[in-house]
mmCIF entry with sequence, helices, sheets and N, C-alpha, C, O atoms, coordinates in Angstrom:
data_MODEL
# 
_entry.id   MODEL 
# 
_entity.id                         1 
_entity.type                       polymer 
_entity.pdbx_number_of_molecules   1 
# 
_entity_poly.entity_id                      1 
_entity_poly.type                           'polypeptide(L)' 
_entity_poly.nstd_linkage                   no 
_entity_poly.nstd_monomer                   no 
_entity_poly.pdbx_seq_one_letter_code       MGKALLAMIMTVIVGFFGSGFFASFANAPEWGVVLAVAVMGGFIIYFNDKKK 
_entity_poly.pdbx_seq_one_letter_code_can   MGKALLAMIMTVIVGFFGSGFFASFANAPEWGVVLAVAVMGGFIIYFNDKKK 
_entity_poly.pdbx_strand_id                 A 
# 
loop_
_entity_poly_seq.entity_id 
_entity_poly_seq.num 
_entity_poly_seq.mon_id 
_entity_poly_seq.hetero 
1 1  MET n 
1 2  GLY n 
1 3  LYS n 
1 4  ALA n 
1 5  LEU n 
1 6  LEU n 
1 7  ALA n 
1 8  MET n 
1 9  ILE n 
1 10 MET n 
1 11 THR n 
1 12 VAL n 
1 13 ILE n 
1 14 VAL n 
1 15 GLY n 
1 16 PHE n 
1 17 PHE n 
1 18 GLY n 
1 19 SER n 
1 20 GLY n 
1 21 PHE n 
1 22 PHE n 
1 23 ALA n 
1 24 SER n 
1 25 PHE n 
1 26 ALA n 
1 27 ASN n 
1 28 ALA n 
1 29 PRO n 
1 30 GLU n 
1 31 TRP n 
1 32 GLY n 
1 33 VAL n 
1 34 VAL n 
1 35 LEU n 
1 36 ALA n 
1 37 VAL n 
1 38 ALA n 
1 39 VAL n 
1 40 MET n 
1 41 GLY n 
1 42 GLY n 
1 43 PHE n 
1 44 ILE n 
1 45 ILE n 
1 46 TYR n 
1 47 PHE n 
1 48 ASN n 
1 49 ASP n 
1 50 LYS n 
1 51 LYS n 
1 52 LYS n 
# 
_struct_asym.id          A 
_struct_asym.entity_id   1 
# 
loop_
_struct_conf.conf_type_id 
_struct_conf.id 
_struct_conf.pdbx_PDB_helix_id 
_struct_conf.beg_label_comp_id 
_struct_conf.beg_label_asym_id 
_struct_conf.beg_label_seq_id 
_struct_conf.pdbx_beg_PDB_ins_code 
_struct_conf.end_label_comp_id 
_struct_conf.end_label_asym_id 
_struct_conf.end_label_seq_id 
_struct_conf.pdbx_end_PDB_ins_code 
_struct_conf.beg_auth_comp_id 
_struct_conf.beg_auth_asym_id 
_struct_conf.beg_auth_seq_id 
_struct_conf.end_auth_comp_id 
_struct_conf.end_auth_asym_id 
_struct_conf.end_auth_seq_id 
_struct_conf.pdbx_PDB_helix_class 
_struct_conf.details 
_struct_conf.pdbx_PDB_helix_length 
HELX_P HELX_P1 AA1 GLY A 2  ? PHE A 25 ? GLY A 2  PHE A 25 1 ? 24 
HELX_P HELX_P2 AA2 TRP A 31 ? LYS A 51 ? TRP A 31 LYS A 51 1 ? 21 
# 
_struct_conf_type.id          HELX_P 
_struct_conf_type.criteria    ? 
_struct_conf_type.reference   ? 
# 
loop_
_atom_site.group_PDB 
_atom_site.id 
_atom_site.type_symbol 
_atom_site.label_atom_id 
_atom_site.label_alt_id 
_atom_site.label_comp_id 
_atom_site.label_asym_id 
_atom_site.label_entity_id 
_atom_site.label_seq_id 
_atom_site.pdbx_PDB_ins_code 
_atom_site.Cartn_x 
_atom_site.Cartn_y 
_atom_site.Cartn_z 
_atom_site.occupancy 
_atom_site.B_iso_or_equiv 
_atom_site.pdbx_formal_charge 
_atom_site.auth_seq_id 
_atom_site.auth_comp_id 
_atom_site.auth_asym_id 
_atom_site.auth_atom_id 
_atom_site.pdbx_PDB_model_num 
ATOM 1   N N  . MET A 1 1  ? 7.412  -220.911 130.807 1.00 0.00 ? 1  MET A N  1 
ATOM 2   C CA . MET A 1 1  ? 6.944  -219.965 129.807 1.00 0.00 ? 1  MET A CA 1 
ATOM 3   C C  . MET A 1 1  ? 8.113  -219.426 128.987 1.00 0.00 ? 1  MET A C  1 
ATOM 4   O O  . MET A 1 1  ? 7.972  -219.196 127.786 1.00 0.00 ? 1  MET A O  1 
ATOM 5   N N  . GLY A 1 2  ? 9.250  -219.224 129.617 1.00 0.00 ? 2  GLY A N  1 
ATOM 6   C CA . GLY A 1 2  ? 10.414 -218.699 128.928 1.00 0.00 ? 2  GLY A CA 1 
ATOM 7   C C  . GLY A 1 2  ? 10.938 -219.660 127.871 1.00 0.00 ? 2  GLY A C  1 
ATOM 8   O O  . GLY A 1 2  ? 11.373 -219.242 126.798 1.00 0.00 ? 2  GLY A O  1 
ATOM 9   N N  . LYS A 1 3  ? 10.891 -220.969 128.187 1.00 0.00 ? 3  LYS A N  1 
ATOM 10  C CA . LYS A 1 3  ? 11.360 -221.965 127.220 1.00 0.00 ? 3  LYS A CA 1 
ATOM 11  C C  . LYS A 1 3  ? 10.451 -222.003 125.996 1.00 0.00 ? 3  LYS A C  1 
ATOM 12  O O  . LYS A 1 3  ? 10.928 -222.144 124.870 1.00 0.00 ? 3  LYS A O  1 
ATOM 13  N N  . ALA A 1 4  ? 9.152  -221.877 126.211 1.00 0.00 ? 4  ALA A N  1 
ATOM 14  C CA . ALA A 1 4  ? 8.210  -221.882 125.091 1.00 0.00 ? 4  ALA A CA 1 
ATOM 15  C C  . ALA A 1 4  ? 8.419  -220.666 124.206 1.00 0.00 ? 4  ALA A C  1 
ATOM 16  O O  . ALA A 1 4  ? 8.356  -220.767 122.980 1.00 0.00 ? 4  ALA A O  1 
ATOM 17  N N  . LEU A 1 5  ? 8.664  -219.528 124.815 1.00 0.00 ? 5  LEU A N  1 
ATOM 18  C CA . LEU A 1 5  ? 8.911  -218.305 124.046 1.00 0.00 ? 5  LEU A CA 1 
ATOM 19  C C  . LEU A 1 5  ? 10.209 -218.416 123.262 1.00 0.00 ? 5  LEU A C  1 
ATOM 20  O O  . LEU A 1 5  ? 10.267 -218.010 122.101 1.00 0.00 ? 5  LEU A O  1 
ATOM 21  N N  . LEU A 1 6  ? 11.242 -218.955 123.877 1.00 0.00 ? 6  LEU A N  1 
ATOM 22  C CA . LEU A 1 6  ? 12.513 -219.165 123.184 1.00 0.00 ? 6  LEU A CA 1 
ATOM 23  C C  . LEU A 1 6  ? 12.338 -220.113 121.995 1.00 0.00 ? 6  LEU A C  1 
ATOM 24  O O  . LEU A 1 6  ? 12.858 -219.848 120.911 1.00 0.00 ? 6  LEU A O  1 
ATOM 25  N N  . ALA A 1 7  ? 11.612 -221.209 122.192 1.00 0.00 ? 7  ALA A N  1 
ATOM 26  C CA . ALA A 1 7  ? 11.388 -222.173 121.116 1.00 0.00 ? 7  ALA A CA 1 
ATOM 27  C C  . ALA A 1 7  ? 10.608 -221.535 119.973 1.00 0.00 ? 7  ALA A C  1 
ATOM 28  O O  . ALA A 1 7  ? 10.919 -221.783 118.808 1.00 0.00 ? 7  ALA A O  1 
ATOM 29  N N  . MET A 1 8  ? 9.603  -220.720 120.279 1.00 0.00 ? 8  MET A N  1 
ATOM 30  C CA . MET A 1 8  ? 8.809  -220.067 119.244 1.00 0.00 ? 8  MET A CA 1 
ATOM 31  C C  . MET A 1 8  ? 9.653  -219.078 118.445 1.00 0.00 ? 8  MET A C  1 
ATOM 32  O O  . MET A 1 8  ? 9.594  -219.059 117.215 1.00 0.00 ? 8  MET A O  1 
ATOM 33  N N  . ILE A 1 9  ? 10.423 -218.272 119.131 1.00 0.00 ? 9  ILE A N  1 
ATOM 34  C CA . ILE A 1 9  ? 11.253 -217.269 118.452 1.00 0.00 ? 9  ILE A CA 1 
ATOM 35  C C  . ILE A 1 9  ? 12.300 -217.944 117.580 1.00 0.00 ? 9  ILE A C  1 
ATOM 36  O O  . ILE A 1 9  ? 12.513 -217.536 116.439 1.00 0.00 ? 9  ILE A O  1 
ATOM 37  N N  . MET A 1 10 ? 12.953 -218.966 118.104 1.00 0.00 ? 10 MET A N  1 
ATOM 38  C CA . MET A 1 10 ? 13.966 -219.668 117.322 1.00 0.00 ? 10 MET A CA 1 
ATOM 39  C C  . MET A 1 10 ? 13.362 -220.354 116.106 1.00 0.00 ? 10 MET A C  1 
ATOM 40  O O  . MET A 1 10 ? 13.979 -220.381 115.042 1.00 0.00 ? 10 MET A O  1 
ATOM 41  N N  . THR A 1 11 ? 12.165 -220.908 116.249 1.00 0.00 ? 11 THR A N  1 
ATOM 42  C CA . THR A 1 11 ? 11.502 -221.567 115.125 1.00 0.00 ? 11 THR A CA 1 
ATOM 43  C C  . THR A 1 11 ? 11.165 -220.574 114.027 1.00 0.00 ? 11 THR A C  1 
ATOM 44  O O  . THR A 1 11 ? 11.348 -220.865 112.845 1.00 0.00 ? 11 THR A O  1 
ATOM 45  N N  . VAL A 1 12 ? 10.678 -219.412 114.407 1.00 0.00 ? 12 VAL A N  1 
ATOM 46  C CA . VAL A 1 12 ? 10.347 -218.376 113.411 1.00 0.00 ? 12 VAL A CA 1 
ATOM 47  C C  . VAL A 1 12 ? 11.627 -217.901 112.704 1.00 0.00 ? 12 VAL A C  1 
ATOM 48  O O  . VAL A 1 12 ? 11.645 -217.740 111.484 1.00 0.00 ? 12 VAL A O  1 
ATOM 49  N N  . ILE A 1 13 ? 12.672 -217.684 113.468 1.00 0.00 ? 13 ILE A N  1 
ATOM 50  C CA . ILE A 1 13 ? 13.932 -217.212 112.877 1.00 0.00 ? 13 ILE A CA 1 
ATOM 51  C C  . ILE A 1 13 ? 14.506 -218.260 111.931 1.00 0.00 ? 13 ILE A C  1 
ATOM 52  O O  . ILE A 1 13 ? 14.914 -217.930 110.818 1.00 0.00 ? 13 ILE A O  1 
ATOM 53  N N  . VAL A 1 14 ? 14.541 -219.519 112.361 1.00 0.00 ? 14 VAL A N  1 
ATOM 54  C CA . VAL A 1 14 ? 15.081 -220.583 111.511 1.00 0.00 ? 14 VAL A CA 1 
ATOM 55  C C  . VAL A 1 14 ? 14.230 -220.750 110.258 1.00 0.00 ? 14 VAL A C  1 
ATOM 56  O O  . VAL A 1 14 ? 14.772 -220.944 109.169 1.00 0.00 ? 14 VAL A O  1 
ATOM 57  N N  . GLY A 1 15 ? 12.915 -220.679 110.391 1.00 0.00 ? 15 GLY A N  1 
ATOM 58  C CA . GLY A 1 15 ? 12.038 -220.791 109.227 1.00 0.00 ? 15 GLY A CA 1 
ATOM 59  C C  . GLY A 1 15 ? 12.223 -219.645 108.255 1.00 0.00 ? 15 GLY A C  1 
ATOM 60  O O  . GLY A 1 15 ? 12.236 -219.849 107.041 1.00 0.00 ? 15 GLY A O  1 
ATOM 61  N N  . PHE A 1 16 ? 12.364 -218.446 108.782 1.00 0.00 ? 16 PHE A N  1 
ATOM 62  C CA . PHE A 1 16 ? 12.539 -217.260 107.935 1.00 0.00 ? 16 PHE A CA 1 
ATOM 63  C C  . PHE A 1 16 ? 13.850 -217.331 107.158 1.00 0.00 ? 16 PHE A C  1 
ATOM 64  O O  . PHE A 1 16 ? 13.873 -217.165 105.939 1.00 0.00 ? 16 PHE A O  1 
ATOM 65  N N  . PHE A 1 17 ? 14.946 -217.581 107.883 1.00 0.00 ? 17 PHE A N  1 
ATOM 66  C CA . PHE A 1 17 ? 16.237 -217.643 107.221 1.00 0.00 ? 17 PHE A CA 1 
ATOM 67  C C  . PHE A 1 17 ? 16.383 -218.895 106.352 1.00 0.00 ? 17 PHE A C  1 
ATOM 68  O O  . PHE A 1 17 ? 17.049 -218.858 105.318 1.00 0.00 ? 17 PHE A O  1 
ATOM 69  N N  . GLY A 1 18 ? 15.766 -219.993 106.767 1.00 0.00 ? 18 GLY A N  1 
ATOM 70  C CA . GLY A 1 18 ? 15.788 -221.201 105.946 1.00 0.00 ? 18 GLY A CA 1 
ATOM 71  C C  . GLY A 1 18 ? 15.066 -220.995 104.628 1.00 0.00 ? 18 GLY A C  1 
ATOM 72  O O  . GLY A 1 18 ? 15.531 -221.455 103.585 1.00 0.00 ? 18 GLY A O  1 
ATOM 73  N N  . SER A 1 19 ? 13.932 -220.308 104.665 1.00 0.00 ? 19 SER A N  1 
ATOM 74  C CA . SER A 1 19 ? 13.202 -220.016 103.426 1.00 0.00 ? 19 SER A CA 1 
ATOM 75  C C  . SER A 1 19 ? 14.025 -219.130 102.509 1.00 0.00 ? 19 SER A C  1 
ATOM 76  O O  . SER A 1 19 ? 14.072 -219.358 101.301 1.00 0.00 ? 19 SER A O  1 
ATOM 77  N N  . GLY A 1 20 ? 14.669 -218.128 103.072 1.00 0.00 ? 20 GLY A N  1 
ATOM 78  C CA . GLY A 1 20 ? 15.522 -217.256 102.260 1.00 0.00 ? 20 GLY A CA 1 
ATOM 79  C C  . GLY A 1 20 ? 16.703 -217.988 101.670 1.00 0.00 ? 20 GLY A C  1 
ATOM 80  O O  . GLY A 1 20 ? 17.044 -217.788 100.504 1.00 0.00 ? 20 GLY A O  1 
ATOM 81  N N  . PHE A 1 21 ? 17.331 -218.838 102.467 1.00 0.00 ? 21 PHE A N  1 
ATOM 82  C CA . PHE A 1 21 ? 18.494 -219.594 101.994 1.00 0.00 ? 21 PHE A CA 1 
ATOM 83  C C  . PHE A 1 21 ? 18.107 -220.564 100.887 1.00 0.00 ? 21 PHE A C  1 
ATOM 84  O O  . PHE A 1 21 ? 18.729 -220.588 99.825  1.00 0.00 ? 21 PHE A O  1 
ATOM 85  N N  . PHE A 1 22 ? 17.076 -221.363 101.141 1.00 0.00 ? 22 PHE A N  1 
ATOM 86  C CA . PHE A 1 22 ? 16.680 -222.358 100.153 1.00 0.00 ? 22 PHE A CA 1 
ATOM 87  C C  . PHE A 1 22 ? 16.043 -221.730 98.917  1.00 0.00 ? 22 PHE A C  1 
ATOM 88  O O  . PHE A 1 22 ? 16.126 -222.301 97.830  1.00 0.00 ? 22 PHE A O  1 
ATOM 89  N N  . ALA A 1 23 ? 15.413 -220.573 99.061  1.00 0.00 ? 23 ALA A N  1 
ATOM 90  C CA . ALA A 1 23 ? 14.831 -219.897 97.902  1.00 0.00 ? 23 ALA A CA 1 
ATOM 91  C C  . ALA A 1 23 ? 15.918 -219.392 96.969  1.00 0.00 ? 23 ALA A C  1 
ATOM 92  O O  . ALA A 1 23 ? 15.754 -219.433 95.750  1.00 0.00 ? 23 ALA A O  1 
ATOM 93  N N  . SER A 1 24 ? 17.022 -218.918 97.524  1.00 0.00 ? 24 SER A N  1 
ATOM 94  C CA . SER A 1 24 ? 18.062 -218.360 96.672  1.00 0.00 ? 24 SER A CA 1 
ATOM 95  C C  . SER A 1 24 ? 18.993 -219.423 96.097  1.00 0.00 ? 24 SER A C  1 
ATOM 96  O O  . SER A 1 24 ? 19.489 -219.261 94.982  1.00 0.00 ? 24 SER A O  1 
ATOM 97  N N  . PHE A 1 25 ? 19.240 -220.507 96.830  1.00 0.00 ? 25 PHE A N  1 
ATOM 98  C CA . PHE A 1 25 ? 20.187 -221.504 96.355  1.00 0.00 ? 25 PHE A CA 1 
ATOM 99  C C  . PHE A 1 25 ? 19.535 -222.719 95.701  1.00 0.00 ? 25 PHE A C  1 
ATOM 100 O O  . PHE A 1 25 ? 20.085 -223.268 94.746  1.00 0.00 ? 25 PHE A O  1 
ATOM 101 N N  . ALA A 1 26 ? 18.393 -223.141 96.189  1.00 0.00 ? 26 ALA A N  1 
ATOM 102 C CA . ALA A 1 26 ? 17.785 -224.368 95.670  1.00 0.00 ? 26 ALA A CA 1 
ATOM 103 C C  . ALA A 1 26 ? 16.445 -224.102 94.978  1.00 0.00 ? 26 ALA A C  1 
ATOM 104 O O  . ALA A 1 26 ? 15.819 -225.033 94.471  1.00 0.00 ? 26 ALA A O  1 
ATOM 105 N N  . ASN A 1 27 ? 16.002 -222.849 94.952  1.00 0.00 ? 27 ASN A N  1 
ATOM 106 C CA . ASN A 1 27 ? 14.716 -222.472 94.369  1.00 0.00 ? 27 ASN A CA 1 
ATOM 107 C C  . ASN A 1 27 ? 13.570 -223.280 94.990  1.00 0.00 ? 27 ASN A C  1 
ATOM 108 O O  . ASN A 1 27 ? 12.648 -223.700 94.290  1.00 0.00 ? 27 ASN A O  1 
ATOM 109 N N  . ALA A 1 28 ? 13.635 -223.488 96.286  1.00 0.00 ? 28 ALA A N  1 
ATOM 110 C CA . ALA A 1 28 ? 12.615 -224.247 97.004  1.00 0.00 ? 28 ALA A CA 1 
ATOM 111 C C  . ALA A 1 28 ? 12.375 -223.612 98.372  1.00 0.00 ? 28 ALA A C  1 
ATOM 112 O O  . ALA A 1 28 ? 12.832 -224.150 99.381  1.00 0.00 ? 28 ALA A O  1 
ATOM 113 N N  . PRO A 1 29 ? 11.664 -222.474 98.433  1.00 0.00 ? 29 PRO A N  1 
ATOM 114 C CA . PRO A 1 29 ? 11.475 -221.797 99.723  1.00 0.00 ? 29 PRO A CA 1 
ATOM 115 C C  . PRO A 1 29 ? 10.644 -222.584 100.729 1.00 0.00 ? 29 PRO A C  1 
ATOM 116 O O  . PRO A 1 29 ? 10.693 -222.292 101.923 1.00 0.00 ? 29 PRO A O  1 
ATOM 117 N N  . GLU A 1 30 ? 9.883  -223.576 100.272 1.00 0.00 ? 30 GLU A N  1 
ATOM 118 C CA . GLU A 1 30 ? 9.060  -224.356 101.199 1.00 0.00 ? 30 GLU A CA 1 
ATOM 119 C C  . GLU A 1 30 ? 9.903  -225.213 102.134 1.00 0.00 ? 30 GLU A C  1 
ATOM 120 O O  . GLU A 1 30 ? 9.397  -225.681 103.153 1.00 0.00 ? 30 GLU A O  1 
ATOM 121 N N  . TRP A 1 31 ? 11.166 -225.428 101.816 1.00 0.00 ? 31 TRP A N  1 
ATOM 122 C CA . TRP A 1 31 ? 12.038 -226.198 102.688 1.00 0.00 ? 31 TRP A CA 1 
ATOM 123 C C  . TRP A 1 31 ? 12.302 -225.471 103.993 1.00 0.00 ? 31 TRP A C  1 
ATOM 124 O O  . TRP A 1 31 ? 12.672 -226.100 104.984 1.00 0.00 ? 31 TRP A O  1 
ATOM 125 N N  . GLY A 1 32 ? 12.119 -224.159 104.012 1.00 0.00 ? 32 GLY A N  1 
ATOM 126 C CA . GLY A 1 32 ? 12.252 -223.409 105.256 1.00 0.00 ? 32 GLY A CA 1 
ATOM 127 C C  . GLY A 1 32 ? 11.204 -223.807 106.272 1.00 0.00 ? 32 GLY A C  1 
ATOM 128 O O  . GLY A 1 32 ? 11.476 -223.846 107.472 1.00 0.00 ? 32 GLY A O  1 
ATOM 129 N N  . VAL A 1 33 ? 10.009 -224.103 105.798 1.00 0.00 ? 33 VAL A N  1 
ATOM 130 C CA . VAL A 1 33 ? 8.935  -224.548 106.688 1.00 0.00 ? 33 VAL A CA 1 
ATOM 131 C C  . VAL A 1 33 ? 9.276  -225.918 107.270 1.00 0.00 ? 33 VAL A C  1 
ATOM 132 O O  . VAL A 1 33 ? 9.074  -226.164 108.460 1.00 0.00 ? 33 VAL A O  1 
ATOM 133 N N  . VAL A 1 34 ? 9.787  -226.794 106.435 1.00 0.00 ? 34 VAL A N  1 
ATOM 134 C CA . VAL A 1 34 ? 10.179 -228.125 106.904 1.00 0.00 ? 34 VAL A CA 1 
ATOM 135 C C  . VAL A 1 34 ? 11.282 -228.006 107.957 1.00 0.00 ? 34 VAL A C  1 
ATOM 136 O O  . VAL A 1 34 ? 11.256 -228.700 108.973 1.00 0.00 ? 34 VAL A O  1 
ATOM 137 N N  . LEU A 1 35 ? 12.234 -227.137 107.710 1.00 0.00 ? 35 LEU A N  1 
ATOM 138 C CA . LEU A 1 35 ? 13.320 -226.910 108.668 1.00 0.00 ? 35 LEU A CA 1 
ATOM 139 C C  . LEU A 1 35 ? 12.776 -226.355 109.985 1.00 0.00 ? 35 LEU A C  1 
ATOM 140 O O  . LEU A 1 35 ? 13.223 -226.765 111.057 1.00 0.00 ? 35 LEU A O  1 
ATOM 141 N N  . ALA A 1 36 ? 11.825 -225.435 109.917 1.00 0.00 ? 36 ALA A N  1 
ATOM 142 C CA . ALA A 1 36 ? 11.237 -224.863 111.136 1.00 0.00 ? 36 ALA A CA 1 
ATOM 143 C C  . ALA A 1 36 ? 10.494 -225.930 111.948 1.00 0.00 ? 36 ALA A C  1 
ATOM 144 O O  . ALA A 1 36 ? 10.590 -225.952 113.175 1.00 0.00 ? 36 ALA A O  1 
ATOM 145 N N  . VAL A 1 37 ? 9.765  -226.801 111.278 1.00 0.00 ? 37 VAL A N  1 
ATOM 146 C CA . VAL A 1 37 ? 9.055  -227.874 111.976 1.00 0.00 ? 37 VAL A CA 1 
ATOM 147 C C  . VAL A 1 37 ? 10.045 -228.842 112.620 1.00 0.00 ? 37 VAL A C  1 
ATOM 148 O O  . VAL A 1 37 ? 9.813  -229.331 113.726 1.00 0.00 ? 37 VAL A O  1 
ATOM 149 N N  . ALA A 1 38 ? 11.141 -229.113 111.928 1.00 0.00 ? 38 ALA A N  1 
ATOM 150 C CA . ALA A 1 38 ? 12.162 -229.997 112.495 1.00 0.00 ? 38 ALA A CA 1 
ATOM 151 C C  . ALA A 1 38 ? 12.796 -229.377 113.738 1.00 0.00 ? 38 ALA A C  1 
ATOM 152 O O  . ALA A 1 38 ? 13.059 -230.082 114.713 1.00 0.00 ? 38 ALA A O  1 
ATOM 153 N N  . VAL A 1 39 ? 13.041 -228.080 113.714 1.00 0.00 ? 39 VAL A N  1 
ATOM 154 C CA . VAL A 1 39 ? 13.609 -227.393 114.882 1.00 0.00 ? 39 VAL A CA 1 
ATOM 155 C C  . VAL A 1 39 ? 12.633 -227.449 116.059 1.00 0.00 ? 39 VAL A C  1 
ATOM 156 O O  . VAL A 1 39 ? 13.042 -227.705 117.192 1.00 0.00 ? 39 VAL A O  1 
ATOM 157 N N  . MET A 1 40 ? 11.359 -227.212 115.799 1.00 0.00 ? 40 MET A N  1 
ATOM 158 C CA . MET A 1 40 ? 10.372 -227.270 116.882 1.00 0.00 ? 40 MET A CA 1 
ATOM 159 C C  . MET A 1 40 ? 10.274 -228.688 117.443 1.00 0.00 ? 40 MET A C  1 
ATOM 160 O O  . MET A 1 40 ? 10.142 -228.863 118.654 1.00 0.00 ? 40 MET A O  1 
ATOM 161 N N  . GLY A 1 41 ? 10.336 -229.692 116.583 1.00 0.00 ? 41 GLY A N  1 
ATOM 162 C CA . GLY A 1 41 ? 10.339 -231.075 117.060 1.00 0.00 ? 41 GLY A CA 1 
ATOM 163 C C  . GLY A 1 41 ? 11.547 -231.364 117.930 1.00 0.00 ? 41 GLY A C  1 
ATOM 164 O O  . GLY A 1 41 ? 11.445 -232.067 118.936 1.00 0.00 ? 41 GLY A O  1 
ATOM 165 N N  . GLY A 1 42 ? 12.690 -230.821 117.541 1.00 0.00 ? 42 GLY A N  1 
ATOM 166 C CA . GLY A 1 42 ? 13.889 -230.982 118.352 1.00 0.00 ? 42 GLY A CA 1 
ATOM 167 C C  . GLY A 1 42 ? 13.749 -230.345 119.726 1.00 0.00 ? 42 GLY A C  1 
ATOM 168 O O  . GLY A 1 42 ? 14.173 -230.917 120.730 1.00 0.00 ? 42 GLY A O  1 
ATOM 169 N N  . PHE A 1 43 ? 13.152 -229.157 119.763 1.00 0.00 ? 43 PHE A N  1 
ATOM 170 C CA . PHE A 1 43 ? 12.912 -228.493 121.051 1.00 0.00 ? 43 PHE A CA 1 
ATOM 171 C C  . PHE A 1 43 ? 11.971 -229.319 121.918 1.00 0.00 ? 43 PHE A C  1 
ATOM 172 O O  . PHE A 1 43 ? 12.207 -229.460 123.118 1.00 0.00 ? 43 PHE A O  1 
ATOM 173 N N  . ILE A 1 44 ? 10.922 -229.862 121.340 1.00 0.00 ? 44 ILE A N  1 
ATOM 174 C CA . ILE A 1 44 ? 9.953  -230.657 122.103 1.00 0.00 ? 44 ILE A CA 1 
ATOM 175 C C  . ILE A 1 44 ? 10.634 -231.887 122.691 1.00 0.00 ? 44 ILE A C  1 
ATOM 176 O O  . ILE A 1 44 ? 10.462 -232.188 123.872 1.00 0.00 ? 44 ILE A O  1 
ATOM 177 N N  . ILE A 1 45 ? 11.406 -232.598 121.872 1.00 0.00 ? 45 ILE A N  1 
ATOM 178 C CA . ILE A 1 45 ? 12.094 -233.788 122.362 1.00 0.00 ? 45 ILE A CA 1 
ATOM 179 C C  . ILE A 1 45 ? 13.115 -233.417 123.438 1.00 0.00 ? 45 ILE A C  1 
ATOM 180 O O  . ILE A 1 45 ? 13.214 -234.106 124.454 1.00 0.00 ? 45 ILE A O  1 
ATOM 181 N N  . TYR A 1 46 ? 13.867 -232.348 123.233 1.00 0.00 ? 46 TYR A N  1 
ATOM 182 C CA . TYR A 1 46 ? 14.870 -231.932 124.201 1.00 0.00 ? 46 TYR A CA 1 
ATOM 183 C C  . TYR A 1 46 ? 14.245 -231.570 125.543 1.00 0.00 ? 46 TYR A C  1 
ATOM 184 O O  . TYR A 1 46 ? 14.717 -232.013 126.590 1.00 0.00 ? 46 TYR A O  1 
ATOM 185 N N  . PHE A 1 47 ? 13.176 -230.760 125.513 1.00 0.00 ? 47 PHE A N  1 
ATOM 186 C CA . PHE A 1 47 ? 12.564 -230.327 126.771 1.00 0.00 ? 47 PHE A CA 1 
ATOM 187 C C  . PHE A 1 47 ? 11.842 -231.478 127.491 1.00 0.00 ? 47 PHE A C  1 
ATOM 188 O O  . PHE A 1 47 ? 11.790 -231.498 128.720 1.00 0.00 ? 47 PHE A O  1 
ATOM 189 N N  . ASN A 1 48 ? 11.285 -232.438 126.730 1.00 0.00 ? 48 ASN A N  1 
ATOM 190 C CA . ASN A 1 48 ? 10.641 -233.598 127.370 1.00 0.00 ? 48 ASN A CA 1 
ATOM 191 C C  . ASN A 1 48 ? 11.678 -234.516 128.010 1.00 0.00 ? 48 ASN A C  1 
ATOM 192 O O  . ASN A 1 48 ? 11.445 -235.040 129.099 1.00 0.00 ? 48 ASN A O  1 
ATOM 193 N N  . ASP A 1 49 ? 12.810 -234.716 127.358 1.00 0.00 ? 49 ASP A N  1 
ATOM 194 C CA . ASP A 1 49 ? 13.851 -235.561 127.936 1.00 0.00 ? 49 ASP A CA 1 
ATOM 195 C C  . ASP A 1 49 ? 14.494 -234.905 129.140 1.00 0.00 ? 49 ASP A C  1 
ATOM 196 O O  . ASP A 1 49 ? 14.938 -235.598 130.055 1.00 0.00 ? 49 ASP A O  1 
ATOM 197 N N  . LYS A 1 50 ? 14.551 -233.595 129.159 1.00 0.00 ? 50 LYS A N  1 
ATOM 198 C CA . LYS A 1 50 ? 15.184 -232.873 130.261 1.00 0.00 ? 50 LYS A CA 1 
ATOM 199 C C  . LYS A 1 50 ? 14.343 -232.939 131.541 1.00 0.00 ? 50 LYS A C  1 
ATOM 200 O O  . LYS A 1 50 ? 14.890 -232.805 132.635 1.00 0.00 ? 50 LYS A O  1 
ATOM 201 N N  . LYS A 1 51 ? 13.018 -233.144 131.427 1.00 0.00 ? 51 LYS A N  1 
ATOM 202 C CA . LYS A 1 51 ? 12.133 -233.197 132.598 1.00 0.00 ? 51 LYS A CA 1 
ATOM 203 C C  . LYS A 1 51 ? 12.370 -234.452 133.433 1.00 0.00 ? 51 LYS A C  1 
ATOM 204 O O  . LYS A 1 51 ? 12.145 -234.431 134.643 1.00 0.00 ? 51 LYS A O  1 
ATOM 205 N N  . LYS A 1 52 ? 12.811 -235.526 132.824 1.00 0.00 ? 52 LYS A N  1 
ATOM 206 C CA . LYS A 1 52 ? 12.949 -236.807 133.523 1.00 0.00 ? 52 LYS A CA 1 
ATOM 207 C C  . LYS A 1 52 ? 14.153 -236.847 134.408 1.00 0.00 ? 52 LYS A C  1 
ATOM 208 O O  . LYS A 1 52 ? 14.405 -237.859 135.063 1.00 0.00 ? 52 LYS A O  1 
# 
């Protein structure tokens, strides 16, 4: 449960700051969502590989 909570919090933080960063520099705040999904995918792959 702790790993899932950590992954959720980190995804929200990365998405929030990614949207702010890309909105101010590239005028594309939707890239923050893409970055958040990529981070969550990384967490899923990492935690699945760690179980084996």
